[in-house]
LUMNU-949294 format. One record per residue (C-alpha): residue number from 1; x, y, z; chain; residue in one letter. Coordinates in pm, 1 decimal. Each point is the difference from the previous one (the first is absolute). Layout:
% residues N
> i_c1_c2_c3_ch_aa
> NUM_X_Y_Z_A_A
...
% end
This chain:
% residues 540
> i_c1_c2_c3_ch_aa
> 1_-8913.2_-8023.9_2879.9_A_X
> 2_-4.8_-322.6_158.7_A_X
> 3_333.6_-187.6_-43.9_A_X
> 4_-54.8_-387.9_-36.1_A_X
> 5_371.0_-65.3_68.0_A_X
> 6_377.5_172.5_29.9_A_X
> 7_186.9_-0.5_-321.4_A_X
> 8_379.4_-15.9_60.9_A_X
> 9_211.7_126.4_-272.8_A_X
> 10_270.8_-247.2_-36.1_A_X
> 11_163.9_60.5_-405.0_A_X
> 12_245.7_283.7_-32.6_A_X
> 13_-190.1_156.3_-292.4_A_X
> 14_-311.4_41.5_197.9_A_X
> 15_-50.9_383.0_49.8_A_X
> 16_-46.7_108.0_365.2_A_X
> 17_-184.7_278.9_137.0_A_X
> 18_237.8_281.0_21.1_A_X
> 19_171.0_-57.0_-245.6_A_X
> 20_-263.7_22.3_-278.5_A_X
> 21_-17.1_324.7_-138.9_A_X
> 22_-128.2_-8.8_-364.4_A_X
> 23_-186.9_-328.6_-124.1_A_X
> 24_-90.2_-111.6_-363.4_A_X
> 25_-325.5_-206.9_37.5_A_X
> 26_-110.1_-245.2_-254.8_A_X
> 27_-360.7_118.8_-42.6_A_X
> 28_-282.0_-176.2_-144.7_A_X
> 29_-295.1_161.3_141.3_A_X
> 30_-127.4_-289.9_154.5_A_X
> 31_-73.4_-21.1_392.1_A_X
> 32_328.3_-93.6_108.2_A_X
> 33_192.6_267.0_-170.5_A_X
> 34_-262.3_261.8_78.2_A_X
> 35_34.9_-64.4_366.0_A_X
> 36_377.8_-36.6_16.9_A_X
> 37_20.1_342.9_-166.7_A_X
> 38_-148.2_149.3_276.0_A_X
> 39_125.2_-249.3_268.2_A_X
> 40_396.0_82.4_-130.8_A_X
> 41_-79.6_370.2_51.4_A_X
> 42_-125.5_-46.6_346.3_A_X
> 43_214.2_-293.6_97.3_A_X
> 44_349.3_70.6_-155.3_A_X
> 45_-49.8_397.3_41.3_A_X
> 46_164.0_-11.6_-393.9_A_X
> 47_-103.3_110.8_-319.3_A_X
> 48_-186.6_-221.4_-242.7_A_X
> 49_68.5_-3.2_-406.1_A_X
> 50_-300.0_-204.0_-174.4_A_X
> 51_155.7_-207.7_-280.8_A_X
> 52_-246.2_-147.0_-215.1_A_X
> 53_102.2_-237.1_-296.2_A_X
> 54_-230.8_-38.8_-314.1_A_X
> 55_85.5_-342.8_-71.2_A_X
> 56_-351.1_-46.8_-186.5_A_X
> 57_-215.1_-13.5_283.1_A_X
> 58_-355.7_-103.4_-146.2_A_X
> 59_-210.6_107.4_294.5_A_X
> 60_152.1_278.3_140.6_A_X
> 61_-48.9_392.8_-47.8_A_X
> 62_367.5_137.8_-21.7_A_X
> 63_-148.1_345.3_-4.6_A_X
> 64_-201.8_-27.7_313.0_A_X
> 65_288.6_-192.6_218.3_A_X
> 66_211.3_305.8_-102.7_A_X
> 67_-236.5_262.0_147.3_A_X
> 68_-81.9_-256.8_294.4_A_X
> 69_366.1_-28.1_109.4_A_X
> 70_37.1_394.4_-16.7_A_X
> 71_-306.7_36.5_224.7_A_X
> 72_139.2_-262.9_234.9_A_X
> 73_293.2_226.8_61.4_A_X
> 74_244.8_-82.6_-244.1_A_X
> 75_265.4_247.8_-79.7_A_X
> 76_32.3_-138.4_-351.1_A_X
> 77_-233.7_-237.1_-176.0_A_X
> 78_193.1_-171.9_-313.4_A_X
> 79_-172.6_-219.1_-262.0_A_X
> 80_263.3_-167.3_-217.5_A_X
> 81_-101.1_-156.0_-328.8_A_X
> 82_203.4_-305.3_-7.5_A_X
> 83_-254.6_-232.3_-212.6_A_X
> 84_223.6_-37.8_-301.1_A_X
> 85_307.7_-64.7_218.6_A_X
> 86_-203.9_-274.4_181.0_A_X
> 87_-104.4_-158.0_-300.8_A_X
> 88_324.0_18.9_-213.6_A_X
> 89_233.5_-90.5_332.0_A_X
> 90_-182.2_-182.5_180.7_A_X
> 91_-316.6_-178.8_-133.5_A_X
> 92_174.5_-75.6_-330.6_A_X
> 93_289.9_-232.5_209.2_A_X
> 94_-330.5_-199.4_173.7_A_X
> 95_-138.2_-38.3_-383.0_A_X
> 96_278.2_-156.1_-74.7_A_X
> 97_34.7_-208.9_277.0_A_X
> 98_-386.3_-114.8_-25.9_A_X
> 99_-21.2_176.1_351.3_A_X
> 100_-221.3_-187.0_232.2_A_X
> 101_34.1_-82.8_370.8_A_X
> 102_-174.5_-344.2_164.7_A_X
> 103_-250.9_14.8_-285.5_A_X
> 104_-190.1_296.6_-159.3_A_X
> 105_136.5_310.6_196.9_A_X
> 106_231.7_193.5_-263.0_A_X
> 107_183.2_177.2_249.4_A_X
> 108_-112.2_337.2_-72.3_A_X
> 109_83.7_141.1_356.3_A_X
> 110_292.2_-221.5_27.4_A_X
> 111_127.5_206.8_-331.6_A_X
> 112_-110.4_332.6_105.9_A_X
> 113_170.7_35.1_350.6_A_X
> 114_358.7_11.4_-124.2_A_X
> 115_-117.2_246.1_-233.6_A_X
> 116_-166.7_221.5_273.9_A_X
> 117_322.0_-50.9_244.9_A_X
> 118_231.6_152.7_-286.7_A_X
> 119_-216.7_311.5_-32.0_A_X
> 120_-43.8_27.6_396.5_A_X
> 121_392.1_-8.7_37.6_A_X
> 122_24.2_257.7_-327.5_A_X
> 123_-275.6_244.4_129.7_A_X
> 124_190.8_-11.5_370.0_A_X
> 125_334.8_79.5_-163.8_A_X
> 126_-150.4_321.6_-178.0_A_X
> 127_-170.5_101.0_278.2_A_X
> 128_214.6_-36.6_288.6_A_X
> 129_-196.3_-246.0_133.4_A_X
> 130_156.1_-230.0_268.2_A_X
> 131_-292.2_-266.4_25.0_A_X
> 132_-213.1_-227.0_-229.0_A_X
> 133_-347.5_-94.0_156.8_A_X
> 134_-250.8_-304.8_-154.7_A_X
> 135_-311.0_-95.8_97.8_A_X
> 136_91.1_-407.5_3.8_A_X
> 137_-72.1_-205.1_311.4_A_X
> 138_234.5_-180.4_199.9_A_X
> 139_-173.2_-331.2_-129.6_A_X
> 140_11.7_70.3_-375.5_A_X
> 141_249.5_-62.5_-289.9_A_X
> 142_12.7_377.5_-93.1_A_X
> 143_171.6_118.1_310.6_A_X
> 144_311.7_-228.7_-138.9_A_X
> 145_-24.3_94.5_-394.1_A_X
> 146_27.1_401.2_96.0_A_X
> 147_220.7_16.7_270.9_A_X
> 148_246.7_-263.3_-157.1_A_X
> 149_13.1_167.8_-303.6_A_X
> 150_17.8_331.2_125.5_A_X
> 151_303.3_-122.2_225.0_A_X
> 152_166.3_-126.0_-303.1_A_X
> 153_-31.1_330.9_-154.7_A_X
> 154_123.4_197.7_299.3_A_X
> 155_97.2_-177.2_275.6_A_X
> 156_4.5_340.4_227.3_A_X
> 157_-391.8_49.5_-55.3_A_X
> 158_-214.2_-11.1_342.2_A_X
> 159_-350.5_-189.1_-31.3_A_X
> 160_-268.1_33.5_187.9_A_X
> 161_-318.3_-236.7_-12.3_A_X
> 162_-280.4_159.3_206.6_A_X
> 163_-245.5_-314.9_-28.4_A_X
> 164_252.4_-199.5_148.4_A_X
> 165_60.8_279.6_306.8_A_X
> 166_-391.2_107.2_77.2_A_X
> 167_-138.4_-326.7_69.2_A_X
> 168_-349.8_105.5_-135.2_A_X
> 169_-210.0_-232.6_-195.0_A_X
> 170_-225.3_92.7_-257.8_A_X
> 171_-292.1_115.3_223.8_A_X
> 172_218.3_234.9_194.3_A_X
> 173_161.4_130.2_-339.2_A_X
> 174_-389.5_114.4_-105.2_A_X
> 175_-29.2_127.7_358.0_A_X
> 176_292.9_186.3_-2.6_A_X
> 177_-57.7_128.7_-381.7_A_X
> 178_-372.5_103.3_122.8_A_X
> 179_149.4_179.6_304.0_A_X
> 180_242.8_190.8_-207.9_A_X
> 181_-232.6_97.9_-309.2_A_X
> 182_220.4_-233.2_-220.0_A_X
> 183_-229.0_-130.9_-293.5_A_X
> 184_46.7_-373.5_-76.4_A_X
> 185_-208.3_-238.0_-244.3_A_X
> 186_7.2_-288.2_271.7_A_X
> 187_-303.2_-42.1_216.2_A_X
> 188_-56.2_-254.5_244.2_A_X
> 189_-241.3_-186.0_-287.0_A_X
> 190_251.1_32.6_-257.9_A_X
> 191_353.0_11.9_174.0_A_X
> 192_198.4_-186.2_-282.1_A_X
> 193_346.2_147.0_-69.7_A_X
> 194_110.7_3.9_-345.3_A_X
> 195_342.6_45.3_-215.1_A_X
> 196_-64.9_117.3_-316.0_A_X
> 197_249.6_23.2_-324.7_A_X
> 198_-7.8_10.1_-372.6_A_X
> 199_86.1_-414.7_50.8_A_X
> 200_-267.3_-76.8_231.3_A_X
> 201_-230.4_47.3_298.3_A_X
> 202_43.3_-175.8_345.2_A_X
> 203_-242.9_6.3_285.4_A_X
> 204_-1.1_-168.6_347.1_A_X
> 205_-192.3_98.7_315.5_A_X
> 206_-329.8_-117.0_134.2_A_X
> 207_-108.4_-334.5_-86.9_A_X
> 208_245.0_-53.9_-287.4_A_X
> 209_232.8_-34.7_307.8_A_X
> 210_-189.9_-347.1_97.8_A_X
> 211_44.9_-276.4_-237.3_A_X
> 212_-293.8_-129.0_146.3_A_X
> 213_-192.3_281.7_-105.0_A_X
> 214_-132.8_35.9_-372.5_A_X
> 215_128.4_347.5_-112.1_A_X
> 216_-262.5_248.7_-122.1_A_X
> 217_127.4_55.9_-322.4_A_X
> 218_-304.6_255.0_-77.1_A_X
> 219_139.6_207.7_271.6_A_X
> 220_335.7_-37.7_-41.7_A_X
> 221_84.0_30.5_-371.1_A_X
> 222_106.4_368.9_-113.2_A_X
> 223_120.4_-101.2_-353.5_A_X
> 224_-170.9_-300.9_-136.5_A_X
> 225_-324.5_-108.2_-43.0_A_X
> 226_-64.0_-343.6_150.0_A_X
> 227_-3.1_-282.8_-245.3_A_X
> 228_-397.9_-94.6_89.7_A_X
> 229_-83.6_424.4_-80.8_A_X
> 230_271.6_4.6_-291.5_A_X
> 231_-133.8_57.5_-353.5_A_X
> 232_-173.0_-317.8_-170.1_A_X
> 233_233.6_46.7_-302.8_A_X
> 234_333.9_-147.0_-110.6_A_X
> 235_261.3_236.0_-150.8_A_X
> 236_305.4_-130.1_-184.4_A_X
> 237_299.8_222.9_63.8_A_X
> 238_322.7_11.6_-197.8_A_X
> 239_280.2_64.8_151.4_A_X
> 240_346.7_104.3_-146.9_A_X
> 241_347.4_-123.3_166.9_A_X
> 242_383.0_139.8_-121.0_A_X
> 243_244.2_-185.0_203.8_A_X
> 244_-214.8_-67.3_261.3_A_X
> 245_-209.1_320.2_72.1_A_X
> 246_-332.5_91.0_-118.7_A_X
> 247_-7.1_298.7_-229.4_A_X
> 248_-324.9_-9.7_-174.5_A_X
> 249_-372.8_-99.9_53.9_A_X
> 250_-205.9_-115.5_-314.8_A_X
> 251_315.2_147.4_-209.0_A_X
> 252_-40.3_349.2_196.3_A_X
> 253_314.6_71.0_163.6_A_X
> 254_64.8_166.4_316.4_A_X
> 255_277.8_70.4_255.0_A_X
> 256_-11.8_-275.5_257.0_A_X
> 257_-137.0_193.8_262.5_A_X
> 258_-310.4_116.0_-204.4_A_X
> 259_-34.9_-353.0_-132.5_A_X
> 260_-7.9_-122.3_354.7_A_X
> 261_-281.2_247.0_124.7_A_X
> 262_-196.7_-127.1_-356.8_A_X
> 263_-20.0_-345.0_46.9_A_X
> 264_-64.5_68.1_376.1_A_X
> 265_-340.0_165.4_-132.0_A_X
> 266_-58.5_-259.3_-259.6_A_X
> 267_66.3_-297.1_279.4_A_X
> 268_-197.3_178.1_268.9_A_X
> 269_-319.8_-19.0_-159.5_A_X
> 270_6.6_-363.7_-74.4_A_X
> 271_126.1_-69.4_389.2_A_X
> 272_344.3_-99.9_-115.4_A_X
> 273_291.2_-41.7_273.1_A_X
> 274_-210.2_-32.3_332.6_A_X
> 275_133.2_-233.9_218.1_A_X
> 276_-57.1_-67.7_362.9_A_X
> 277_343.0_-134.0_67.2_A_X
> 278_190.7_-113.3_324.0_A_X
> 279_401.3_32.6_23.0_A_X
> 280_272.8_-44.9_222.0_A_X
> 281_150.4_332.7_130.7_A_X
> 282_342.2_60.4_19.3_A_X
> 283_-12.7_68.0_395.1_A_X
> 284_-130.6_-355.7_10.5_A_X
> 285_-404.1_65.3_11.9_A_X
> 286_-241.6_-163.1_-213.3_A_X
> 287_-254.5_275.7_-105.3_A_X
> 288_-278.7_16.1_-284.7_A_X
> 289_-64.4_299.4_-202.5_A_X
> 290_-219.2_96.1_-300.9_A_X
> 291_159.6_122.5_-324.8_A_X
> 292_-102.1_174.0_-305.2_A_X
> 293_231.7_-7.4_-309.3_A_X
> 294_-177.7_-4.6_-321.0_A_X
> 295_286.5_103.2_-212.6_A_X
> 296_258.0_-169.5_186.2_A_X
> 297_-184.7_-353.5_-67.9_A_X
> 298_-34.9_66.7_-355.5_A_X
> 299_347.3_86.3_-71.9_A_X
> 300_111.4_-295.9_226.9_A_X
> 301_-196.0_-272.6_-179.4_A_X
> 302_65.2_130.5_-323.9_A_X
> 303_389.5_62.2_25.5_A_X
> 304_81.0_-340.1_163.4_A_X
> 305_-219.9_-210.6_-253.6_A_X
> 306_187.7_209.6_-259.9_A_X
> 307_335.2_-50.6_162.0_A_X
> 308_-87.8_-354.0_36.4_A_X
> 309_-59.9_-37.9_-363.5_A_X
> 310_333.6_162.5_-127.9_A_X
> 311_229.8_-221.9_274.0_A_X
> 312_115.2_-327.1_7.3_A_X
> 313_-103.9_-269.0_241.8_A_X
> 314_285.9_36.9_205.6_A_X
> 315_-13.3_381.5_7.0_A_X
> 316_-349.8_2.8_120.4_A_X
> 317_82.5_-241.2_277.4_A_X
> 318_303.5_198.4_109.7_A_X
> 319_-213.1_352.6_-21.6_A_X
> 320_-247.9_-148.8_189.5_A_X
> 321_241.1_-51.5_284.5_A_X
> 322_136.1_380.3_-33.2_A_X
> 323_-336.4_153.1_-19.2_A_X
> 324_-91.5_-160.1_339.2_A_X
> 325_325.5_101.2_145.1_A_X
> 326_-47.1_359.9_-151.2_A_X
> 327_-337.5_22.5_140.6_A_X
> 328_117.4_-143.3_361.6_A_X
> 329_251.5_270.3_-15.3_A_X
> 330_-207.8_304.2_-76.7_A_X
> 331_-266.1_-102.8_204.8_A_X
> 332_293.1_-48.1_302.4_A_X
> 333_115.1_338.5_-35.1_A_X
> 334_348.0_-58.5_-169.1_A_X
> 335_-53.5_235.3_-298.0_A_X
> 336_342.3_94.8_25.9_A_X
> 337_151.3_-299.3_72.2_A_X
> 338_310.7_-91.4_-243.8_A_X
> 339_-218.8_-333.3_-103.9_A_X
> 340_-282.1_196.6_-118.4_A_X
> 341_227.4_149.5_-255.9_A_X
> 342_131.4_-321.3_-116.2_A_X
> 343_-375.3_-144.1_-17.9_A_X
> 344_-77.8_324.4_-223.7_A_X
> 345_290.6_-48.5_-249.1_A_X
> 346_-131.1_-336.0_-35.4_A_X
> 347_-381.2_88.9_-88.1_A_X
> 348_135.4_255.2_-218.1_A_X
> 349_172.0_-242.6_-200.0_A_X
> 350_-275.1_-250.3_-51.5_A_X
> 351_-221.5_327.7_-48.7_A_X
> 352_207.1_19.7_-342.9_A_X
> 353_-208.6_-182.2_-165.0_A_X
> 354_-341.9_49.9_123.2_A_X
> 355_-161.7_230.2_-251.8_A_X
> 356_-317.4_-79.0_-187.8_A_X
> 357_-385.0_56.3_65.2_A_X
> 358_-219.7_-194.6_237.5_A_X
> 359_-355.8_-18.9_-5.3_A_X
> 360_-186.3_-17.6_302.5_A_X
> 361_-352.2_-64.2_81.5_A_X
> 362_-176.6_183.9_290.7_A_X
> 363_-336.9_-97.2_181.7_A_X
> 364_-94.7_-20.3_345.7_A_X
> 365_297.8_18.4_196.6_A_X
> 366_191.6_-243.0_-225.7_A_X
> 367_286.2_31.9_-253.3_A_X
> 368_75.4_-219.6_-238.4_A_X
> 369_215.9_-5.1_-302.7_A_X
> 370_-114.0_-75.5_-336.6_A_X
> 371_227.6_20.2_-237.2_A_X
> 372_379.3_138.2_-38.1_A_X
> 373_230.3_91.1_-263.1_A_X
> 374_387.0_69.7_-3.5_A_X
> 375_286.1_-1.5_-210.6_A_X
> 376_202.3_-203.5_240.9_A_X
> 377_-174.7_-274.1_46.1_A_X
> 378_181.6_-360.9_47.5_A_X
> 379_-345.1_-148.9_-105.5_A_X
> 380_-80.6_-174.6_-327.6_A_X
> 381_-366.4_-78.5_-109.8_A_X
> 382_201.5_-254.1_-261.6_A_X
> 383_164.9_-218.5_283.3_A_X
> 384_-329.1_36.5_266.0_A_X
> 385_-273.2_-79.7_-259.4_A_X
> 386_-215.4_-319.9_29.4_A_X
> 387_-39.7_-1.2_-344.2_A_X
> 388_224.6_-210.4_-254.6_A_X
> 389_344.3_171.7_6.2_A_X
> 390_377.7_-123.6_-65.1_A_X
> 391_166.1_298.5_177.5_A_X
> 392_-11.0_-172.7_322.3_A_X
> 393_206.0_-357.2_-10.3_A_X
> 394_-240.8_-219.3_220.2_A_X
> 395_218.9_-304.4_-53.4_A_X
> 396_252.4_183.1_221.7_A_X
> 397_-255.2_-12.5_274.7_A_X
> 398_47.3_-314.2_182.7_A_X
> 399_340.8_28.4_-16.9_A_X
> 400_-14.8_307.5_186.7_A_X
> 401_-234.2_-118.8_228.3_A_X
> 402_211.7_-300.0_71.7_A_X
> 403_314.9_179.0_117.0_A_X
> 404_-222.7_323.2_171.5_A_X
> 405_-159.3_-225.6_197.5_A_X
> 406_289.4_-250.6_67.7_A_X
> 407_110.3_139.6_378.8_A_X
> 408_-360.1_-2.8_85.4_A_X
> 409_-42.6_-348.8_-119.6_A_X
> 410_323.0_-108.3_179.8_A_X
> 411_-89.1_100.2_301.9_A_X
> 412_-298.0_-164.2_32.1_A_X
> 413_253.3_-312.0_17.0_A_X
> 414_83.9_137.0_321.2_A_X
> 415_-338.9_-191.4_121.1_A_X
> 416_92.7_-373.1_77.0_A_X
> 417_-164.6_-249.0_-265.5_A_X
> 418_-86.7_-343.6_24.0_A_X
> 419_-39.0_-324.3_-254.0_A_X
> 420_-260.2_-252.5_113.9_A_X
> 421_-26.1_-343.5_-187.4_A_X
> 422_-164.9_-242.3_235.7_A_X
> 423_-74.7_-314.2_-124.3_A_X
> 424_-315.0_-228.5_151.1_A_X
> 425_-280.0_160.2_141.0_A_X
> 426_72.1_-138.9_379.5_A_X
> 427_327.0_204.2_-25.0_A_X
> 428_-165.1_341.1_-99.4_A_X
> 429_-245.5_-59.0_245.9_A_X
> 430_284.2_-35.1_245.7_A_X
> 431_158.9_305.3_-86.5_A_X
> 432_-327.7_215.3_-42.2_A_X
> 433_83.1_182.5_316.5_A_X
> 434_382.8_60.6_-134.3_A_X
> 435_-97.1_101.3_-330.9_A_X
> 436_-256.8_286.2_187.6_A_X
> 437_297.1_58.2_232.9_A_X
> 438_214.5_90.6_-304.0_A_X
> 439_-277.0_245.1_-141.6_A_X
> 440_-76.3_184.2_309.7_A_X
> 441_417.6_35.2_52.8_A_X
> 442_-58.3_190.6_-326.8_A_X
> 443_183.4_-253.3_-186.5_A_X
> 444_-67.5_34.8_-376.8_A_X
> 445_-130.7_-377.7_-75.9_A_X
> 446_46.7_-181.5_-354.6_A_X
> 447_-172.8_-339.3_-17.0_A_X
> 448_4.1_-282.8_-263.1_A_X
> 449_-342.6_-84.3_-186.7_A_X
> 450_-166.5_-227.8_275.5_A_X
> 451_132.8_152.7_276.5_A_X
> 452_-115.0_338.5_-118.0_A_X
> 453_-325.0_-136.3_-46.8_A_X
> 454_18.9_-145.5_352.1_A_X
> 455_78.7_347.4_128.9_A_X
> 456_-238.8_211.7_-177.4_A_X
> 457_-293.5_-221.3_154.9_A_X
> 458_158.2_78.4_332.4_A_X
> 459_-16.4_365.1_-84.2_A_X
> 460_393.1_48.9_-11.5_A_X
> 461_119.2_218.4_-238.7_A_X
> 462_268.9_-100.5_-236.3_A_X
> 463_140.2_-14.6_-333.6_A_X
> 464_-76.7_-290.4_-232.0_A_X
> 465_374.1_-152.1_-162.8_A_X
> 466_-42.4_-206.7_-291.6_A_X
> 467_187.7_-274.9_-104.7_A_X
> 468_358.6_-9.1_-180.4_A_X
> 469_-150.1_-229.2_-238.9_A_X
> 470_-272.2_309.4_-90.5_A_X
> 471_247.1_218.8_-167.4_A_X
> 472_-243.6_263.9_-141.6_A_X
> 473_-166.5_25.6_300.5_A_X
> 474_110.5_298.6_286.0_A_X
> 475_110.7_-2.2_263.9_A_X
> 476_177.1_-312.6_-87.1_A_X
> 477_182.0_-182.3_293.1_A_X
> 478_325.6_11.4_-181.8_A_X
> 479_8.5_360.4_-90.2_A_X
> 480_-49.7_71.0_366.4_A_X
> 481_289.8_-258.4_126.2_A_X
> 482_226.0_125.9_-252.9_A_X
> 483_-65.6_375.2_105.5_A_X
> 484_61.5_-156.7_375.5_A_X
> 485_-369.2_161.1_100.3_A_X
> 486_-21.7_-217.8_347.4_A_X
> 487_126.1_49.7_348.9_A_X
> 488_-163.7_-307.4_127.9_A_X
> 489_-83.7_-329.4_-205.8_A_X
> 490_-225.0_-249.8_155.1_A_X
> 491_-37.0_-303.8_-239.7_A_X
> 492_-138.5_-354.9_152.1_A_X
> 493_-31.3_-260.7_-286.2_A_X
> 494_-292.2_-200.3_-84.5_A_X
> 495_190.7_-312.4_146.7_A_X
> 496_320.1_58.3_121.4_A_X
> 497_85.7_-419.4_-67.5_A_X
> 498_-146.4_16.3_-318.6_A_X
> 499_63.7_377.8_-128.7_A_X
> 500_173.6_-119.5_-318.2_A_X
> 501_-278.3_-190.2_-114.8_A_X
> 502_-144.2_303.2_-204.8_A_X
> 503_235.4_133.8_-239.1_A_X
> 504_-177.3_348.5_6.7_A_X
> 505_2.3_31.6_389.4_A_X
> 506_383.6_-115.2_-22.0_A_X
> 507_59.9_273.1_-254.9_A_X
> 508_-136.2_274.6_202.1_A_X
> 509_99.8_-152.5_334.0_A_X
> 510_330.3_-35.9_-94.3_A_X
> 511_52.1_337.6_-153.5_A_X
> 512_-175.1_175.1_305.8_A_X
> 513_261.5_-178.4_214.1_A_X
> 514_319.2_78.5_-249.9_A_X
> 515_-99.5_376.3_6.0_A_X
> 516_-73.7_15.4_356.2_A_X
> 517_396.0_-104.6_80.0_A_X
> 518_104.4_202.1_-293.8_A_X
> 519_-120.6_328.6_149.3_A_X
> 520_33.5_-116.5_347.1_A_X
> 521_-383.2_40.0_68.0_A_X
> 522_-157.5_-167.8_289.2_A_X
> 523_-134.0_-319.6_-87.4_A_X
> 524_-262.2_-276.1_215.3_A_X
> 525_-99.5_-282.8_-103.9_A_X
> 526_-157.1_-173.9_305.8_A_X
> 527_-316.1_99.0_151.2_A_X
> 528_126.5_-6.5_345.3_A_X
> 529_321.5_226.3_-49.5_A_X
> 530_-215.2_258.6_-207.8_A_X
> 531_-233.7_30.3_282.2_A_X
> 532_285.9_73.7_283.0_A_X
> 533_154.1_238.4_-242.5_A_X
> 534_-320.9_192.1_-109.9_A_X
> 535_-47.6_30.8_368.9_A_X
> 536_348.6_161.6_49.3_A_X
> 537_-2.5_223.2_-258.4_A_X
> 538_-346.1_151.3_53.0_A_X
> 539_8.3_33.5_380.5_A_X
> 540_386.5_210.8_17.3_A_X
% end
């Protein structure tokens, strides 16, 4: 065997040669664990117990895996049926948390690993084994999930991870398997690696690892039809939920593990739950996998919709944040962390009212909720209908809007505002540049009629302000002055010496100056002063 690197064991829990006598190997029957079953015997001179946990693998033949382990030299091969335990104690928590990580990964492997670790520790104790072994690499999440969970259950257990040690790539593993007559499914042409359980199948390797390449789904998929090859017929399925857990399909009741299996079959023929997914690993790598999770996608979409229907807006907002945190904790190998218990307590409480029926339409890879019923809805048809109804008091809506948007509207006042009322065209021309500078400086401009007309012609945006005498027209100058709306007022009279000749001009002009003094608003009545001031405030 060609060594690519020297592996140095630095953690106290890692088993060392000479100390390891009997190993419980978490055995899937795939390339990695089949090679290491032989490798551990040769390299560690240790006895190996092959432990296969049945958590509903969809593509594996567990009977053949058992025989294969014994043929490869395991002193004992054990297959533990943990489908119900996995469904009821692990997946059920995920369903209530709408478990999905960074998109459409429904955390099948992430939820399964703590259960595998639990059984490995348990069997090691029963069989007098000093060490457990797994087939995870040093670049993945699963080493952290299995080892962390195992050590949380038994801090004295020793662990070995041959893939981290031996330095073989997939090509070398295939060569090793051929040399030692180890039968494996993988070939040089189809070198994908799979993890498989009740909740979903994940595939990696080959072109999947390179995001620049399009995965060949026809070669990769082991459970689902691709959407383009799925049956060309819609199917409506009714799923019944009780306190957040699905209990029946089309009114036929099943235990949870069986129900998931049934939905896997139904969804697979419609190409449901296939995702080419990029995600962030715990160890810092960004990777791509292909997932098949037909039952998980159907249940999660149905549950999430029903949950949203029975919860208030505030509950839905907060629950979404909880679900995201749950997914990151689960994916991040923290299944036994106390925070996970706190999150589960909340999701359990919310799901006490998630009871009802959801009708989903399945077609060509898509799941669409078409109808739902529940005794716990906060929905009222009388209130939401667009037909005439007196149940909803629409007279209260404007008052609600005014109060509800109060802070948002007040926040907009943080922008600077200026009132422009400039007499004579020549004054407007002189101040055109300065008015443009105010607009460019993000001032909200208000202007009286003739000034507004000038600004519009010049392409400078402003809000038209109507004269005080036009009491029924909004926005009215007096209303804005009383509301203290302006930070700056530029009011250039038509004729400074003859301002009082026109009563209307006098009334508006005097009122503007009166409120400017009262509100302590910066007031400018001279063109030269206006030019200097605008220059100062827009170039700070």
